[in-house]
Backbone as JSON Lines, residues from 0, in Angstrom:
{"i":0,"aa":"M","n":[0.64,-1.02,-0.14],"ca":[-0.04,0.21,-0.08],"c":[0.81,1.12,-0.31]}
{"i":1,"aa":"M","n":[0.42,2.36,-0.32],"ca":[1.04,3.7,-0.59],"c":[1.1,3.96,1.01]}
{"i":2,"aa":"E","n":[2.12,5.04,0.97],"ca":[2.27,6.01,2.13],"c":[0.43,6.58,2.21]}
{"i":3,"aa":"S","n":[0.3,6.8,3.54],"ca":[-0.95,7.53,3.68],"c":[-0.58,8.45,5.3]}
{"i":4,"aa":"S","n":[-1.54,9.52,5.22],"ca":[-1.21,10.4,6.5],"c":[-2.32,10.26,7.33]}
{"i":5,"aa":"H","n":[-2.59,8.78,7.73],"ca":[-3.42,8.03,8.62],"c":[-2.35,7.97,9.91]}
{"i":6,"aa":"P","n":[-3.54,7.85,11.08],"ca":[-3.17,7.52,12.23],"c":[-2.46,5.99,12.11]}
{"i":7,"aa":"A","n":[-1.63,5.41,13.35],"ca":[-1.27,4.26,13.02],"c":[-2.64,3.38,13.36]}
{"i":8,"aa":"G","n":[-2.62,2.33,12.47],"ca":[-3.98,1.07,12.1],"c":[-5.23,2.12,11.56]}
{"i":9,"aa":"A","n":[-5.39,2.73,11.54],"ca":[-6.3,3.64,10.85],"c":[-6.03,3.09,9.16]}
{"i":10,"aa":"K","n":[-7.46,3.02,8.66],"ca":[-7.2,2.51,7.21],"c":[-7.83,3.58,6.24]}
{"i":11,"aa":"P","n":[-7.13,3.98,5.13],"ca":[-7.86,4.8,4.23],"c":[-9.34,4.12,3.82]}
{"i":12,"aa":"R","n":[-10.01,5.39,3.86],"ca":[-11.54,5.01,3.09],"c":[-11.69,5.25,1.71]}
{"i":13,"aa":"L","n":[-12.09,4.31,0.79],"ca":[-12.18,4.47,-0.27],"c":[-13.74,4.56,-0.9]}
{"i":14,"aa":"L","n":[-14.1,4.93,-1.21],"ca":[-15.81,5.04,-2.15],"c":[-15.59,4.69,-3.7]}
{"i":15,"aa":"I","n":[-16.55,3.67,-3.99],"ca":[-16.44,3.28,-5.19],"c":[-17.85,3.32,-5.63]}
{"i":16,"aa":"V","n":[-18.16,4.28,-6.54],"ca":[-19.11,4.31,-7.1],"c":[-19.41,4.14,-8.68]}
{"i":17,"aa":"D","n":[-19.97,2.94,-8.56],"ca":[-19.91,2.21,-10.25],"c":[-21.4,1.37,-10.06]}
{"i":18,"aa":"D","n":[-22.31,1.59,-11.26],"ca":[-23.54,0.6,-11.44],"c":[-23.48,-0.59,-11.95]}
{"i":19,"aa":"D","n":[-22.48,-1.3,-12.16],"ca":[-21.99,-2.46,-12.52],"c":[-21.49,-3.14,-11.44]}
{"i":20,"aa":"D","n":[-22.5,-4.01,-10.9],"ca":[-22.37,-5.2,-9.5],"c":[-20.94,-5.68,-9.56]}
{"i":21,"aa":"A","n":[-20.51,-6.37,-10.38],"ca":[-19.53,-7.16,-11.01],"c":[-18.11,-6.29,-10.49]}
{"i":22,"aa":"F","n":[-18.05,-5.26,-11.56],"ca":[-16.81,-4.26,-11.36],"c":[-16.53,-3.97,-9.72]}
{"i":23,"aa":"R","n":[-17.69,-3.45,-9.06],"ca":[-17.72,-2.79,-8.02],"c":[-17.18,-4.12,-6.98]}
{"i":24,"aa":"E","n":[-17.75,-5.21,-7.04],"ca":[-17.22,-5.94,-5.93],"c":[-16.18,-6.26,-6.04]}
{"i":25,"aa":"S","n":[-15.18,-6.44,-7.73],"ca":[-13.75,-7.06,-7.81],"c":[-12.94,-5.83,-7.14]}
{"i":26,"aa":"M","n":[-13.28,-4.49,-7.51],"ca":[-12.61,-3.8,-6.9],"c":[-12.77,-3.41,-5.64]}
{"i":27,"aa":"E","n":[-13.94,-3.85,-4.46],"ca":[-13.8,-3.99,-3.12],"c":[-13.02,-4.74,-2.58]}
{"i":28,"aa":"L","n":[-13.01,-6.29,-3.39],"ca":[-12.15,-7.18,-2.93],"c":[-10.89,-6.82,-2.93]}
{"i":29,"aa":"E","n":[-10.18,-6.14,-4.28],"ca":[-8.67,-5.99,-4.33],"c":[-8.7,-4.71,-3.28]}
{"i":30,"aa":"F","n":[-9.11,-3.97,-3.22],"ca":[-9.0,-2.67,-2.09],"c":[-8.64,-2.96,-0.77]}
{"i":31,"aa":"V","n":[-9.81,-4.26,-0.54],"ca":[-9.59,-4.55,0.67],"c":[-8.24,-5.3,1.09]}
{"i":32,"aa":"D","n":[-8.19,-6.1,-0.1],"ca":[-6.83,-6.8,0.04],"c":[-5.22,-5.74,0.69]}
{"i":33,"aa":"R","n":[-5.44,-4.42,0.09],"ca":[-4.59,-3.66,-0.24],"c":[-4.68,-2.75,1.08]}
{"i":34,"aa":"G","n":[-5.66,-2.88,2.25],"ca":[-5.74,-2.61,3.24],"c":[-6.55,-1.24,3.22]}
{"i":35,"aa":"Y","n":[-7.81,-1.2,2.49],"ca":[-8.7,-0.02,2.42],"c":[-9.77,-0.3,3.07]}
{"i":36,"aa":"H","n":[-10.68,0.41,4.15],"ca":[-11.89,0.87,4.25],"c":[-12.78,1.14,3.05]}
{"i":37,"aa":"V","n":[-13.47,-0.1,2.38],"ca":[-14.28,0.2,1.18],"c":[-15.63,0.16,1.26]}
{"i":38,"aa":"L","n":[-15.96,1.56,0.67],"ca":[-17.51,1.57,1.21],"c":[-17.73,1.81,-0.65]}
{"i":39,"aa":"T","n":[-19.05,0.93,-0.94],"ca":[-19.44,1.05,-2.47],"c":[-21.16,1.56,-2.57]}
{"i":40,"aa":"A","n":[-20.92,2.64,-3.82],"ca":[-22.77,3.37,-4.13],"c":[-22.69,2.32,-5.28]}
{"i":41,"aa":"R","n":[-23.89,2.56,-5.65],"ca":[-24.31,2.19,-7.25],"c":[-24.99,3.75,-7.83]}
{"i":42,"aa":"N","n":[-24.88,4.48,-7.03],"ca":[-25.54,5.78,-7.63],"c":[-25.72,7.02,-6.97]}
{"i":43,"aa":"H","n":[-25.54,8.14,-7.51],"ca":[-25.44,9.43,-6.87],"c":[-26.1,9.56,-5.29]}
{"i":44,"aa":"R","n":[-27.12,9.13,-5.19],"ca":[-28.08,9.09,-3.86],"c":[-27.19,8.14,-2.78]}
{"i":45,"aa":"E","n":[-26.76,7.07,-3.24],"ca":[-25.95,6.49,-2.28],"c":[-24.67,7.09,-1.47]}
{"i":46,"aa":"A","n":[-23.95,7.36,-2.91],"ca":[-22.67,7.79,-2.82],"c":[-22.67,8.99,-1.97]}
{"i":47,"aa":"L","n":[-23.76,10.01,-1.83],"ca":[-23.77,11.19,-0.8],"c":[-24.21,10.9,0.44]}
{"i":48,"aa":"T","n":[-25.09,9.7,0.62],"ca":[-25.03,9.19,2.15],"c":[-24.01,8.92,2.7]}
{"i":49,"aa":"I","n":[-23.3,8.38,1.74],"ca":[-21.96,7.59,2.67],"c":[-20.45,8.94,2.64]}
{"i":50,"aa":"V","n":[-20.58,9.59,1.6],"ca":[-19.97,10.64,2.24],"c":[-20.15,11.72,3.21]}
{"i":51,"aa":"A","n":[-21.52,11.62,3.48],"ca":[-21.65,12.21,4.71],"c":[-21.35,11.45,5.76]}
{"i":52,"aa":"N","n":[-21.99,10.23,5.71],"ca":[-21.33,9.44,6.85],"c":[-19.79,8.99,6.99]}
{"i":53,"aa":"H","n":[-19.46,8.99,6.37],"ca":[-17.83,8.39,6.33],"c":[-16.95,8.97,5.74]}
{"i":54,"aa":"R","n":[-17.18,10.25,5.12],"ca":[-15.72,11.18,4.65],"c":[-14.67,10.15,4.04]}
{"i":55,"aa":"P","n":[-14.89,9.67,2.84],"ca":[-14.04,9.06,2.48],"c":[-12.36,10.18,1.65]}
{"i":56,"aa":"E","n":[-11.38,9.33,2.0],"ca":[-10.41,10.39,1.45],"c":[-10.22,10.06,0.0]}
{"i":57,"aa":"F","n":[-10.69,9.01,-0.69],"ca":[-10.31,8.54,-1.96],"c":[-11.79,8.21,-2.95]}
{"i":58,"aa":"A","n":[-11.91,8.37,-4.04],"ca":[-13.19,7.8,-4.57],"c":[-12.93,7.37,-6.06]}
{"i":59,"aa":"A","n":[-13.15,6.36,-6.63],"ca":[-13.49,5.82,-8.23],"c":[-15.0,6.06,-8.45]}
{"i":60,"aa":"V","n":[-14.73,6.84,-9.31],"ca":[-16.3,7.26,-9.86],"c":[-16.95,7.1,-11.53]}
{"i":61,"aa":"D","n":[-17.67,6.04,-11.72],"ca":[-17.61,5.63,-13.04],"c":[-18.26,6.91,-13.61]}
{"i":62,"aa":"L","n":[-18.02,7.26,-14.99],"ca":[-18.58,8.1,-15.93],"c":[-20.17,8.03,-16.42]}
{"i":63,"aa":"R","n":[-20.33,7.07,-16.41],"ca":[-21.88,6.34,-16.72],"c":[-22.34,5.68,-15.79]}
{"i":64,"aa":"L","n":[-23.43,6.05,-14.89],"ca":[-23.86,5.5,-14.27],"c":[-25.58,5.21,-14.72]}
{"i":65,"aa":"D","n":[-25.83,4.41,-14.31],"ca":[-27.5,3.91,-14.83],"c":[-28.45,5.12,-14.84]}
{"i":66,"aa":"G","n":[-28.61,5.8,-16.0],"ca":[-29.53,7.27,-15.99],"c":[-29.0,8.19,-15.05]}
{"i":67,"aa":"E","n":[-27.77,7.99,-14.68],"ca":[-26.92,9.57,-13.91],"c":[-25.65,9.42,-14.82]}
{"i":68,"aa":"R","n":[-25.32,10.9,-14.53],"ca":[-23.63,11.09,-15.08],"c":[-23.24,11.17,-13.77]}
{"i":69,"aa":"G","n":[-21.96,10.4,-13.94],"ca":[-21.06,10.17,-13.12],"c":[-19.89,11.59,-12.46]}
{"i":70,"aa":"L","n":[-20.13,12.72,-13.57],"ca":[-19.44,13.84,-13.27],"c":[-20.52,14.64,-12.71]}
{"i":71,"aa":"E","n":[-21.55,14.41,-12.39],"ca":[-22.44,14.93,-11.26],"c":[-22.12,14.64,-9.87]}
{"i":72,"aa":"V","n":[-21.66,13.44,-9.72],"ca":[-21.56,12.54,-8.66],"c":[-20.13,13.51,-8.14]}
{"i":73,"aa":"L","n":[-18.91,13.62,-9.2],"ca":[-17.9,13.86,-8.55],"c":[-18.2,15.49,-8.67]}
{"i":74,"aa":"R","n":[-18.81,15.87,-9.18],"ca":[-18.99,17.38,-8.47],"c":[-19.75,17.88,-7.44]}
{"i":75,"aa":"D","n":[-20.57,16.73,-6.86],"ca":[-21.34,16.75,-5.07],"c":[-19.99,16.26,-4.28]}
{"i":76,"aa":"L","n":[-19.3,15.47,-4.63],"ca":[-18.28,14.64,-3.78],"c":[-17.4,15.52,-3.63]}
{"i":77,"aa":"V","n":[-16.95,16.75,-4.65],"ca":[-15.65,17.46,-4.51],"c":[-15.98,18.9,-3.86]}
{"i":78,"aa":"E","n":[-17.62,19.54,-3.81],"ca":[-17.89,19.89,-3.04],"c":[-18.49,20.05,-1.61]}
{"i":79,"aa":"R","n":[-18.57,18.57,-1.33],"ca":[-18.82,18.2,0.39],"c":[-17.17,18.18,0.71]}
{"i":80,"aa":"L","n":[-16.4,17.31,0.17],"ca":[-15.25,17.3,0.44],"c":[-14.13,17.57,-0.55]}
{"i":81,"aa":"P","n":[-13.79,18.85,-0.29],"ca":[-12.76,19.47,-1.5],"c":[-11.32,18.58,-1.53]}
{"i":82,"aa":"E","n":[-10.82,17.8,-0.42],"ca":[-9.54,17.48,-0.31],"c":[-9.57,15.91,-0.82]}
{"i":83,"aa":"I","n":[-10.81,15.32,-1.47],"ca":[-10.88,14.08,-1.66],"c":[-9.98,13.96,-2.87]}
{"i":84,"aa":"R","n":[-9.45,12.64,-2.99],"ca":[-8.76,12.51,-4.38],"c":[-9.32,11.29,-5.37]}
{"i":85,"aa":"A","n":[-10.5,11.86,-6.03],"ca":[-11.12,11.34,-6.86],"c":[-10.51,11.09,-8.29]}
{"i":86,"aa":"V","n":[-10.94,9.78,-9.01],"ca":[-10.49,9.48,-10.27],"c":[-11.87,8.84,-10.88]}
{"i":87,"aa":"V","n":[-11.72,9.53,-12.27],"ca":[-13.14,8.81,-12.88],"c":[-12.57,8.1,-14.23]}
{"i":88,"aa":"L","n":[-13.25,7.06,-13.67],"ca":[-13.22,5.96,-14.46],"c":[-14.21,5.66,-15.25]}
{"i":89,"aa":"T","n":[-13.85,5.44,-17.05],"ca":[-14.88,5.31,-18.07],"c":[-14.38,4.3,-19.06]}
{"i":90,"aa":"G","n":[-15.33,3.54,-19.56],"ca":[-15.01,2.64,-20.61],"c":[-15.65,3.26,-21.84]}
{"i":91,"aa":"Y","n":[-15.85,4.99,-21.8],"ca":[-16.22,5.5,-22.99],"c":[-15.06,7.05,-22.81]}
{"i":92,"aa":"A","n":[-14.08,6.75,-22.93],"ca":[-13.07,7.99,-22.8],"c":[-13.43,9.01,-23.67]}
{"i":93,"aa":"S","n":[-13.26,10.27,-23.45],"ca":[-12.99,11.47,-24.83],"c":[-12.38,12.41,-23.8]}
{"i":94,"aa":"I","n":[-11.69,13.32,-24.95],"ca":[-11.19,14.38,-24.51],"c":[-12.18,15.19,-23.7]}
{"i":95,"aa":"A","n":[-13.34,15.49,-24.28],"ca":[-13.8,16.21,-23.69],"c":[-14.37,16.06,-22.13]}
{"i":96,"aa":"T","n":[-15.04,14.98,-21.92],"ca":[-15.7,14.45,-20.52],"c":[-14.08,14.43,-19.96]}
{"i":97,"aa":"A","n":[-12.62,13.79,-19.9],"ca":[-11.54,14.12,-19.44],"c":[-11.47,15.86,-18.89]}
{"i":98,"aa":"V","n":[-11.46,16.73,-19.61],"ca":[-11.44,17.96,-19.11],"c":[-12.37,18.23,-18.44]}
{"i":99,"aa":"E","n":[-13.59,18.36,-18.64],"ca":[-14.61,18.21,-17.61],"c":[-14.46,17.71,-16.21]}
{"i":100,"aa":"A","n":[-14.01,16.57,-16.79],"ca":[-13.85,15.93,-14.9],"c":[-12.7,16.4,-14.43]}
{"i":101,"aa":"M","n":[-11.64,17.08,-14.85],"ca":[-10.52,17.57,-14.35],"c":[-11.23,19.1,-13.67]}
{"i":102,"aa":"K","n":[-11.59,19.33,-14.48],"ca":[-12.21,21.11,-13.97],"c":[-13.57,20.93,-13.21]}
{"i":103,"aa":"L","n":[-13.78,19.44,-12.75],"ca":[-15.0,19.28,-11.55],"c":[-14.23,19.01,-10.56]}
{"i":104,"aa":"G","n":[-12.81,18.69,-10.53],"ca":[-12.26,18.35,-9.46],"c":[-11.14,17.0,-9.54]}
{"i":105,"aa":"A","n":[-11.57,16.29,-10.28],"ca":[-11.06,15.21,-10.35],"c":[-9.81,14.87,-10.42]}
{"i":106,"aa":"H","n":[-8.86,14.19,-9.57],"ca":[-7.53,14.07,-9.53],"c":[-6.71,13.09,-10.48]}
{"i":107,"aa":"H","n":[-7.59,12.02,-11.26],"ca":[-7.27,11.36,-12.54],"c":[-8.5,11.3,-13.1]}
{"i":108,"aa":"Y","n":[-8.33,10.91,-14.53],"ca":[-9.33,10.53,-15.19],"c":[-8.76,9.01,-16.19]}
{"i":109,"aa":"M","n":[-9.4,7.68,-15.85],"ca":[-8.56,6.58,-16.63],"c":[-10.25,5.56,-17.59]}
{"i":110,"aa":"A","n":[-9.65,5.45,-18.52],"ca":[-10.41,4.16,-19.02],"c":[-10.31,2.7,-18.28]}
{"i":111,"aa":"K","n":[-11.42,2.16,-18.39],"ca":[-11.86,0.97,-18.11],"c":[-10.96,-0.14,-19.13]}
{"i":112,"aa":"P","n":[-10.88,-1.1,-19.28],"ca":[-10.64,-1.67,-17.85],"c":[-9.8,-1.36,-17.2]}
{"i":113,"aa":"V","n":[-9.49,-1.19,-15.94],"ca":[-8.42,-0.49,-15.09],"c":[-7.74,-1.79,-13.9]}
{"i":114,"aa":"D","n":[-6.55,-1.41,-13.87],"ca":[-5.95,-2.74,-13.22],"c":[-5.59,-1.53,-11.56]}
{"i":115,"aa":"P","n":[-5.92,-2.35,-10.93],"ca":[-6.35,-1.87,-9.44],"c":[-4.79,-1.68,-8.62]}
{"i":116,"aa":"E","n":[-3.96,-1.95,-9.42],"ca":[-2.63,-1.11,-8.82],"c":[-2.53,0.29,-9.47]}
{"i":117,"aa":"D","n":[-3.08,0.52,-10.67],"ca":[-2.69,1.65,-11.53],"c":[-3.39,2.5,-11.16]}
{"i":118,"aa":"L","n":[-4.86,1.96,-10.41],"ca":[-5.97,3.55,-9.6],"c":[-5.45,3.38,-8.26]}
{"i":119,"aa":"E","n":[-4.29,2.48,-7.58],"ca":[-4.2,3.17,-6.53],"c":[-3.39,4.22,-6.71]}
{"i":120,"aa":"E","n":[-2.19,3.9,-7.54],"ca":[-1.04,5.08,-7.85],"c":[-1.74,5.99,-8.13]}
{"i":121,"aa":"A","n":[-2.81,6.11,-9.13],"ca":[-3.59,7.52,-9.63],"c":[-3.9,8.17,-8.21]}
{"i":122,"aa":"F","n":[-4.53,7.83,-7.08],"ca":[-4.95,8.44,-6.17],"c":[-3.52,8.86,-5.21]}
{"i":123,"aa":"H","n":[-2.81,8.68,-5.35],"ca":[-1.3,9.17,-5.06],"c":[-0.33,10.14,-5.78]}
{"i":124,"aa":"R","n":[-1.13,10.12,-7.0],"ca":[-0.04,10.79,-8.02],"c":[-0.38,12.23,-7.85]}
{"i":125,"aa":"T","n":[0.78,12.98,-8.16],"ca":[0.77,14.31,-7.97],"c":[0.75,15.47,-8.9]}
{"i":126,"aa":"G","n":[1.12,14.14,-10.0],"ca":[1.25,15.0,-11.69],"c":[0.71,14.13,-12.6]}
{"i":127,"aa":"G","n":[0.57,14.58,-13.67],"ca":[-0.2,13.75,-14.86],"c":[1.23,12.24,-14.77]}
{"i":128,"aa":"D","n":[1.1,11.82,-15.84],"ca":[1.61,10.56,-16.11],"c":[2.13,10.95,-17.7]}
{"i":129,"aa":"A","n":[3.31,11.36,-18.18],"ca":[3.54,11.52,-19.63],"c":[4.18,10.49,-20.33]}
{"i":130,"aa":"S","n":[4.05,9.21,-19.54],"ca":[4.69,7.63,-20.6],"c":[3.07,7.34,-20.72]}
{"i":131,"aa":"I","n":[2.21,7.51,-20.35],"ca":[0.85,7.14,-21.02],"c":[0.6,7.2,-23.09]}
{"i":132,"aa":"G","n":[0.85,6.57,-23.22],"ca":[0.79,6.64,-24.42],"c":[-0.76,6.9,-25.17]}
{"i":133,"aa":"V","n":[-0.87,7.48,-26.42],"ca":[-2.11,7.93,-27.18],"c":[-2.08,6.97,-28.38]}
{"i":134,"aa":"P","n":[-3.55,6.3,-28.55],"ca":[-3.46,5.14,-29.52],"c":[-3.27,5.87,-30.6]}
{"i":135,"aa":"E","n":[-2.58,5.01,-31.76],"ca":[-2.32,5.51,-32.84],"c":[-3.72,6.06,-33.75]}
{"i":136,"aa":"Q","n":[-4.26,5.11,-33.44],"ca":[-5.8,5.05,-33.87],"c":[-6.93,5.19,-33.26]}
{"i":137,"aa":"P","n":[-7.9,5.89,-32.92],"ca":[-8.74,6.07,-31.96],"c":[-9.93,4.82,-32.34]}
{"i":138,"aa":"P","n":[-10.52,4.11,-31.15],"ca":[-11.72,3.46,-31.86],"c":[-12.93,4.02,-32.83]}
{"i":139,"aa":"S","n":[-13.26,2.87,-33.84],"ca":[-14.16,3.55,-34.72],"c":[-15.14,3.54,-34.07]}
{"i":140,"aa":"L","n":[-16.05,4.44,-34.92],"ca":[-17.52,5.07,-34.56],"c":[-18.37,3.96,-34.25]}
{"i":141,"aa":"A","n":[-18.12,2.76,-35.09],"ca":[-18.94,1.41,-35.04],"c":[-18.56,0.81,-33.53]}
{"i":142,"aa":"R","n":[-17.07,0.94,-33.0],"ca":[-16.79,0.24,-31.92],"c":[-17.76,0.95,-30.52]}
{"i":143,"aa":"H","n":[-17.56,2.64,-30.9],"ca":[-18.53,3.22,-29.94],"c":[-19.37,3.3,-29.79]}
{"i":144,"aa":"E","n":[-20.42,3.1,-31.19],"ca":[-21.61,2.28,-31.03],"c":[-21.67,1.42,-30.7]}
{"i":145,"aa":"R","n":[-21.27,0.44,-31.01],"ca":[-21.36,-1.26,-30.29],"c":[-21.32,-0.82,-28.62]}
{"i":146,"aa":"E","n":[-20.47,-0.11,-27.92],"ca":[-20.15,-0.56,-26.51],"c":[-21.39,0.48,-25.92]}
{"i":147,"aa":"Y","n":[-22.04,1.36,-26.6],"ca":[-23.16,2.36,-26.16],"c":[-24.52,1.55,-26.1]}
{"i":148,"aa":"I","n":[-24.34,0.76,-26.81],"ca":[-25.29,-0.17,-27.12],"c":[-25.44,-1.09,-26.25]}
{"i":149,"aa":"E","n":[-24.37,-1.61,-26.1],"ca":[-24.09,-2.62,-24.9],"c":[-24.34,-2.11,-23.41]}
{"i":150,"aa":"H","n":[-23.81,-0.55,-23.12],"ca":[-24.11,-0.34,-21.89],"c":[-26.03,0.03,-21.92]}
{"i":151,"aa":"V","n":[-26.61,0.72,-22.93],"ca":[-27.76,0.46,-22.74],"c":[-28.59,-0.97,-22.39]}
{"i":152,"aa":"L","n":[-28.39,-1.77,-23.19],"ca":[-28.71,-3.05,-23.09],"c":[-28.74,-3.78,-21.54]}
{"i":153,"aa":"A","n":[-27.65,-3.43,-20.84],"ca":[-27.05,-3.82,-19.63],"c":[-28.14,-3.28,-18.78]}
{"i":154,"aa":"A","n":[-28.18,-1.87,-18.95],"ca":[-28.87,-0.93,-17.9],"c":[-30.29,-1.4,-18.01]}
{"i":155,"aa":"S","n":[-30.84,-2.03,-19.58],"ca":[-32.06,-2.9,-19.27],"c":[-32.45,-3.77,-19.37]}
{"i":156,"aa":"G","n":[-31.16,-4.85,-18.42],"ca":[-31.53,-5.63,-17.78],"c":[-31.21,-6.88,-18.99]}
{"i":157,"aa":"G","n":[-30.55,-6.43,-20.26],"ca":[-30.58,-7.7,-21.26],"c":[-31.72,-7.35,-21.95]}
{"i":158,"aa":"N","n":[-33.15,-6.62,-21.4],"ca":[-34.02,-6.8,-22.6],"c":[-34.16,-5.89,-23.87]}
{"i":159,"aa":"I","n":[-33.88,-6.64,-25.05],"ca":[-33.66,-6.31,-26.02],"c":[-34.83,-5.04,-26.43]}
{"i":160,"aa":"S","n":[-36.06,-5.15,-26.47],"ca":[-37.45,-4.45,-26.64],"c":[-37.42,-3.17,-25.76]}
{"i":161,"aa":"E","n":[-36.89,-3.01,-24.63],"ca":[-37.02,-2.19,-23.68],"c":[-35.43,-1.04,-24.17]}
{"i":162,"aa":"A","n":[-34.37,-1.6,-24.71],"ca":[-33.33,-1.37,-25.05],"c":[-33.68,-0.21,-26.23]}
{"i":163,"aa":"A","n":[-34.12,-0.91,-27.13],"ca":[-34.34,-0.8,-28.67],"c":[-35.27,0.86,-28.32]}
{"i":164,"aa":"R","n":[-36.04,0.79,-27.48],"ca":[-37.43,2.15,-26.95],"c":[-36.26,2.86,-26.57]}
{"i":165,"aa":"R","n":[-34.96,2.75,-25.41],"ca":[-34.51,3.82,-24.99],"c":[-33.5,4.47,-25.99]}
{"i":166,"aa":"L","n":[-32.97,3.53,-27.27],"ca":[-32.26,4.11,-28.41],"c":[-33.08,4.44,-29.28]}
{"i":167,"aa":"G","n":[-34.35,4.43,-29.51],"ca":[-35.08,5.08,-30.17],"c":[-35.1,4.32,-31.6]}
{"i":168,"aa":"L","n":[-34.87,3.04,-31.44],"ca":[-34.49,1.94,-32.55],"c":[-35.64,1.32,-32.78]}
{"i":169,"aa":"H","n":[-36.08,0.53,-33.49],"ca":[-36.99,-0.5,-34.07],"c":[-36.23,-1.63,-33.18]}
{"i":170,"aa":"R","n":[-36.99,-2.87,-32.58],"ca":[-36.53,-3.68,-32.28],"c":[-35.4,-5.01,-33.18]}
{"i":171,"aa":"Q","n":[-36.1,-4.81,-34.25],"ca":[-35.53,-5.67,-35.37],"c":[-34.26,-4.89,-35.96]}
{"i":172,"aa":"S","n":[-34.08,-3.58,-35.79],"ca":[-33.13,-2.83,-36.22],"c":[-31.75,-2.95,-35.22]}
{"i":173,"aa":"L","n":[-32.3,-3.13,-33.89],"ca":[-31.32,-3.38,-32.79],"c":[-30.76,-4.72,-32.99]}
{"i":174,"aa":"Q","n":[-31.74,-5.66,-33.09],"ca":[-31.06,-7.02,-33.42],"c":[-30.16,-7.47,-34.74]}
{"i":175,"aa":"R","n":[-30.59,-6.35,-35.54],"ca":[-29.54,-6.54,-36.75],"c":[-28.0,-5.77,-36.35]}
{"i":176,"aa":"K","n":[-28.09,-4.65,-35.58],"ca":[-26.87,-3.97,-35.29],"c":[-26.0,-5.0,-34.35]}
{"i":177,"aa":"L","n":[-26.8,-5.81,-33.27],"ca":[-26.0,-6.76,-32.4],"c":[-25.43,-7.66,-33.42]}
{"i":178,"aa":"R","n":[-25.92,-8.22,-34.11],"ca":[-25.43,-9.28,-34.92],"c":[-24.26,-8.92,-35.76]}
{"i":179,"aa":"K","n":[-24.06,-7.4,-36.48],"ca":[-23.52,-7.0,-37.19],"c":[-22.19,-6.6,-36.76]}
{"i":180,"aa":"Y","n":[-21.76,-6.11,-35.3],"ca":[-20.72,-5.75,-34.72],"c":[-20.58,-7.22,-33.56]}
{"i":181,"aa":"P","n":[-20.21,-8.06,-33.91],"ca":[-20.19,-8.99,-32.38],"c":[-19.25,-8.03,-31.43]}
{"i":182,"aa":"P","n":[-19.4,-8.69,-30.03],"ca":[-18.9,-8.15,-29.09],"c":[-17.39,-8.25,-28.99]}
{"i":183,"aa":"R","n":[-16.72,-7.11,-28.38],"ca":[-15.35,-7.41,-28.21],"c":[-14.97,-8.52,-27.36]}
{"i":184,"aa":"K","n":[-13.52,-9.08,-27.91],"ca":[-13.04,-10.48,-27.38],"c":[-12.37,-9.82,-26.34]}
């Protein structure tokens, strides 16, 4: 574990805000093993309740929460705890959201999948990381579309009809798109 400013025996408190149960639980296990007291939230309301009661020093906030923007969660966390070291996590990285996250007080911005060790280092890093490369070719528009469709489909509980309604598509059109671009391996 990295150095901290905690009294002997006190564990640093980490808030993980993500609507993906599997991701949230895996990060919780990883950081408990690293000596953190981990608090988890699925949404904005749960995150603010935890902040009010536990005052975490660190936070990992997903950019897209089911029906909510992670940047709004970030804004409220930083407003309530200006010293919090928050990292925004996303599977939909863009320069615009990275800049917005930093303006709202994020300590760092990382693309998923994220390695727990890299996330822990990001909490403690005081500057940027010039060694992070920029991909030679950004993901295609088709890849972004597919990832967004998967996000909406997951938020719809796998219900294709509901996902199609949320996307403003006919159910058969959505099924064709899902067949056309198979999921990432």
